[in-house]
N, C-alpha and C positions, 0 to 999 in steps of 0.2 A: 364563134366566139361568144355570142349570147347565150347559146347552150351550155357551153362549158362554164362560164359564170353562173348560170342558173345550177347547173349540178353542184359546183362548189359550195354556193349558198346552202343547199338542201343540206349537203353534208355537214357544214358548220353548225347549221340550226340542230341537226340530229345530235352532233356532239354535243352541243350546248345543253340539249335536253336531257342526254345521259348524265352529263356533269351536275345539273341541277337535281337531279331525282335523288330524293334522301335514300340511304340503303335500305331503309325500311320498307322501299315499294319494290325491291327486286323480288320477283315472283317466279319461283321454280316449281314446276308441276313434278311431285314426286307421289309414288305410290307407299302410302303410311304402312301396307300391309308387307312391305318388302324390307322393312329395316332389318339389317343383318349385319354381323361383326366383322370388321375390315382390319382391326389391329388390338394388339394387347401388350400391355407393358407392366411387369411386376416391380413395384419399387421397394420389396425388402420384406413382405410377411405382414403378419398382425400389426395393426396401428400405422403401418406405412402409408396409407392413404386414405382419407375420408371424405373431403370436400376439395373439388376443383373449380377454378375460375378460368375464364379464356380472355386474353387480350388480343383484339382483332389487328391492332397497330403493329406488334411485334410477331402475331402468328404463334403465340406462346400459351400454353397451361401453365396454371400454377396451382401446385398440390400439396394440401397439407400433409405433412409426415410427422408424425409423434412416435417413430419406432425407434431405434437405438438413440439417435438425437433429435431434438425438435427443430424442426427445419421445414421451407417449403422447397419444395422439387420444382424446378423450370424445365419443361418438356416442350421440345420442338414439334409444333402441329401443323409444320408447313405441308408436310406429305402426311397426311392422317392415315394412310396405309402403312407407314413406317415412321413410329414415333419413338423418341430416346431421350433421356435427361439429359441437359446440356450445361446445367448449373444448379446450385443448391443455395438458398439463402438461410444462413444460421440464424436460430431464434432465440437460443438458449439464456443470452445476456438479457432480453426482454422479460423473463419470467418462466411459467410453466407451459403447458400445452396450448400449441395454437389451435384455435376451434373452428375457425372460419375465414374464408377470404373472398373478396369481391375486386372488380376492375372497372374503372370508369376513366377512360381519354387517356390511358398511359399511366394511371395510379392505381397501384395494389394496396388495398387496404386489407391488415391481417388483425384479427380478434385473438388475443392471447389474455389467458389467466394468468393470475399470480402464482407464483410459487407456494405461497398459501391461498388456496383457492378461496377463503371467505374473505379476502382483502381485495381491493381495487385492481382491475384488470387494465388492460391498455389496448388501443387500436394504434397500429404502427403503419404507415403509408410509405411504400418504396416506390420508386421507378420501376417501371416495367421493362425499360430498356437497358439501364445499366446497373440496376439493383440498389441504388444508393437510398440510403433512409432520408424520407423528406420532412416527416414529423411524427411525433410519439405523442400520443393523447391519453390522459387517464379518463377511464369510464367505470362504470359499476363492477361489482363482484360477479366474478365468473361470465365473462362476455361469450355467449355460445353461438352467437351467429350475428355476423356483418354484412350489412348490404348498403350498397350507393342506392338514392333515389334517381328516378329514370333522368333528371335533369343533373344530375351529378353536384346539386347543391348541398347535398346532406350525406353523411354516412350515419347509419343506424346501427346500434347494437342492443340486442335482447340480452339482458344481463340475468342469468338464472338466479344467482344468488344461493347457491345450494348450501346447506348447514355442515358442518365437520361430523365426523363419525360418531362421534356419542352425543350429537345434538345440542353441545353447550354454546356454539357459536351459529347464529343464524342470520347472515346479513339480508338486507332488504332485497327484494326482486326488483328490478328497475328496468328502465330503457334509457340509453343515451342518444342523444340526437347532436351530431357535431356538423356544425356550418362550414363547410369548406372556405367559402369565400371570405368567411371572417377569421382568417388565421386559425382555422380549426378550432375555434371556440366550441364549448361542449355545455349542455344542459342535460343534465340526467334527472329523470323523473320517476318517483314512486307512486303508490296507490293509495295513499294514504285519505285521499279527499273522498274516496268510495266507501269506505268503512261504514259509514251510517247507512248505506244501502245494502248491509250485509244480510238481512232478512228476506229482502224482496230478491236480491240475487239468488240466495240460496233456493228459494222456492222454484227458481227456473233451471235448476241444475248448476249452478256456480257451487265450488267447495272450498271451503278453509278446512283442512284436515290434517295439518302437520302437528308436530308436538307443540303443546300450548296454544295451538289455534291461534297463534298471532297474525292478526289480517295481513299487516305489511311484510312481514318477513315470510310468509307462506306462499305468496304470488310468486310463480317462476316462470318468468319470460322465456320463451323457447326460440321462436322463429318469426320472421319480420315479411311481410310485403307491402309494396307501395303503390298508389295509385298511378295510372299512367300521367297524370299531370301533377305529381310530385306534391300534392297538396294533403294527402291522407296517408296514414299508414295502418294497417292492421298487426297485431301482435299474437300469437298463441301464448295462452297462458296454460300450459298442458296439464300441469297437476290439478290446476284449477277449474278444467274444464269449461273453457271460456277464451273469448277473443277479444283484445283491447282495441280502442279505434284511438287513433292519435291525431290531431290537428298540427301538421307541420309548420303552418305560417303563425299560429299562437304558440306552438311546442307546448301543448297540452294533450293531457288524456282526457278524452271527451266522453267515453261510452264504455261499458262492459258489456258483452254480449255472450250470456250463457248460453251451454250447446244442448242441455237438456240430457235424455238419455235414448238408447236405442233397445226395442224390445226385440230379443232374439225369438219369441214364443210363436213365430209365424212360420209358414212353409217357406217364404221367401228370404227370410232372414235366418232360416235354420242353421246350427253350427254342429261341428263336432267338438263334444267338450272333454272327450277322453283321450290321453294317449296310452290307455292301456285296454283298449276294447279291440285291438288286433284289427282294426277297420277304420276307413274314412267315411263318415255316414253325417250327412250335414240333415238336422233335423230341428224342430221344434223344441226349446227348453224354457223353462220359467225363469229366467234372469236377463238382466239388464246390461247393456253394456255403455261404458262412461266413455264419450268420445276422445277425450285427452289427445287432441291432435298435437304432432310433431310439425312439420313443414307446412307452409302456407303459400300460394299462391293467387294470383288475383289476375281478372280481365273485365274490360267494361263492353256491356252487351245492350244495346238501345237504351243507353243513358243510365244502365244500373250497374253497379260494382258486384261482381261475382267473385266468393272467395271459394278456392279447392283447399282441402284440407286432407292431408294423410293421418288417418286417425289411429296412431300407434298405440297409446295408453302408456302409463308409467307409472310404475309403485315407489314408495318410499321405503327402501330397505337400507338401513344403517344400524350400526350397533345400539344406538339408543333409543331406536325408534322404527318400528316395521308396521307397515299397515295392510299386509297381504297375508292370508293362510288359504291352506287347502279347503275345501268345503267338507271334507271327511271330517275335520276336527272341530266344525262348527255345530252349535245347537239350533235347529230350526224351527219356527214356530209352527205348532203342530197343526192349528187351524189353516195356516197360508200352505203348509207343506205336509200334508195328512201321510204321504208316503216317504217320509223323510229318512228314514231307515234305507229304504231302496236306494234314494237318490245319492246318499253317502257312499255308496259302493264306488270302488275304483273304475269299474267299466260303465259306471253310470255319471254323475256330476262330481262324484268325489274328488278327483284330481284336480277340478277347476279351481284357479286361484281367484279368491274372492277377497274383494276391498271390505277391511273390517270396520273402517269409520264410518259406514253408512250401513243403513238396512235395520237397524233395531229401532222402529218407529215409535214404539211405546215404552221403550227404555227398561224391558224386562228381563234383558239377558239374552235373548235368543234373537234370530233373524228372521224379519218378517218379509224382507225384500232383498233379494241377492243381487250384487252389482261385480261386473267384473272389468278389467281393465281394457281400455280401446273398445273399437266397435268393428274390426276386422274389415276395414273398409276405406274408401275416401268420399268425401262428401262434398256437395257446393250449396253454399250459404249467401243468402243475400246480405251484402256488406254494409247496407243501410240499416236494416232492420235485426239482422240475426237469424232470420227465418231459415229453415232448412228447406231448400228446393229440389235436391237430388241426395241419393245416397246409394252407392254400389250393392248394397244389402250383402248376400253371400256370393255375388258373382266372381270377386277376386279369388276366393278359396275354391269355387267351382272350377275356374280355368286353370289354377294351379294344379288341381287334381288332373284335370284333362292333359296338362303338359307334362305331367308324372314329376313335378317339383314340390309337391305338397308335403311339408313334413310334419308327419302325423305326431311325430315326438313334441309338437308345439301346440297340438290341438288344445292343451288346459293351459295353455299361456300366450294369448294374443295371436296366434294362429299365423296366418302370413306376415303378420306385422308390418303394414304399410307404414312407411316410415319418411320418403321422400316424395316429393309432387312438383313438377315445372310444366309451364305451357310452352307452345312453340308453334309458330305458323308454318304450314307445308302447302305451298300453293294457295288455293282458297281456302284450306281447312285449317282449324286450330285444333291442335292435339295436346292432350295430357298425358305426361308419362309419370307413372305412378312406382315408385321404388318397393319392393316387397323384401325386408331385410332377410325374412326365415324362408323364404321361398326360393331366394337368390334370383330374382327375375324383376322385370318392368313390364306393366301391363301399360298398352297404349290405349286411347280412348279419344274418339272424334267428339270434342266438345265443342263444335262450331256454334251448336245451340246450347248454352252451358246448362241449360235446364233439363236437357235430355240427352246425356253423354250415351256414345254407342261404342261398345267392345270391338277394338281392332285386331289386337294381337298382343300377345304375352312373348317375351325374349329372354333367354338366359344370361344371367350376369356373373360376376364374379363371387364370393362369399360374403354375403351381408351387404348389399349395397346401401351406401349411405348418401352419397352425393348424385344426383342426377342431373346433368347440365344440357341444356340444348343450344345449339350455335346455329341460327338461321343462317340460309343460303347467303344472305347479304354480307355477313359478317364472316364466312367461311373461307378459308384459302382455297377451295374447291369449287365455291359458288354453288354447293349444294349443302343441304342440311346436315348436321352430324348431332349425334346423341353421345355424349361421353358420360360414362358410369364410373364411379369410383367406389370401391368395396374395401371396409375397413377391417375384415377378417383375415383376408388374405393378401392383401396390399395391391391387387391388381385394378388397372384402370382399362377398360374396354372403351372403345370407339365403333359406333354403328353408323351405317349409312342406308340410303333407301334408293330404290330405282327411279330414274327419271321417267316419267309418263311420254 
């Protein structure tokens, strides 16, 4: 009898331990090098998917669909090997395109731009179980990305504030902080308090370069990551080549961290600059890359926050203002570029798109320094200081060429175009997944030590992967990690799984 009671007691203690273990503590050992596609779903072609999020309570994916009708498609992920649309949430009544979605504790937040993109946008919160609207919140113009803080207390949006086509209306770039527990009250911040620092920031690589060079209107927030303690947010200011730091307790912007420039004139950073040379050849060139990150994510390691950025680059191309031209059409300074006539040939640097608002250092009408969009890489930064601690240099290009997915037609314009990045814990390892829009691939890196990432694998995706979502084993319907990639050019969602060890 005593033996039976003892066994029952041990079993009960074991069950209690299992129940009290947080979902984040579930460790499943998997081989990151074995991630492979297990299912695919076409949501309707161009624009039919861009970003997806996952609700572990209902085991559903929620995917942005701006194809024929603006909506969010709901996808059953209970069996990741066989996924299907089970519902759609119509969004046309709320405004224009839906740009981003995120989920926390059964609540889906959707960022929706106004029908007139220069007017205030909205965040609409829905129930993930019955799709009912729970709240509509007004935010800044063109909310391009939405995210919950890890503790669920805040919803944040990066409000890009793009101008209209002729640049006659250019709203402020802002960040909105929504306090969920305070009836979704909202604080929207602009960057006016930093205008007095412009000279110092510019020396460090910050850019105010739009039409009229209006500081507050020229800043364009793109993407947000939040610290694990939900106290700090970092926001990429893509066109401005910087990251902003936000104190969520005080609801204030505390810092702008300029990102500097990348030198392509070394063997380790060499690039293929021409789409007309009939070859893929990575070599040093006398040109600088402006990091201009799109997506950002973060992790804490030994007490230091590290920021991971996908350095896409972005130009301003409007009917009223354009800031790029082919190098072949530019006048180069004869001292800085004594071989300028040769460089302007299409098979040399002539096809490279150059930023025209920077580079004429002595204001004499020719270019003394050449700047191009993006850095063809992902980077890791110290979140406290903004210091660069790692850059993938030209490895993404090389690995894409090795996989036979490098698009030589994009050599002159951002190359593989790193756009998305997310982190995930697989067993004892932390992985970074970097979406490459023009290579139609995702690169996987072991970033367990964030200052020394190691390439693991590159996998092919749909056309132009925009959303890269990692679902940890603890939240996965099959208790193994899943990678979900949403591709905007073909409207395809793909699901990937690794083998258990």
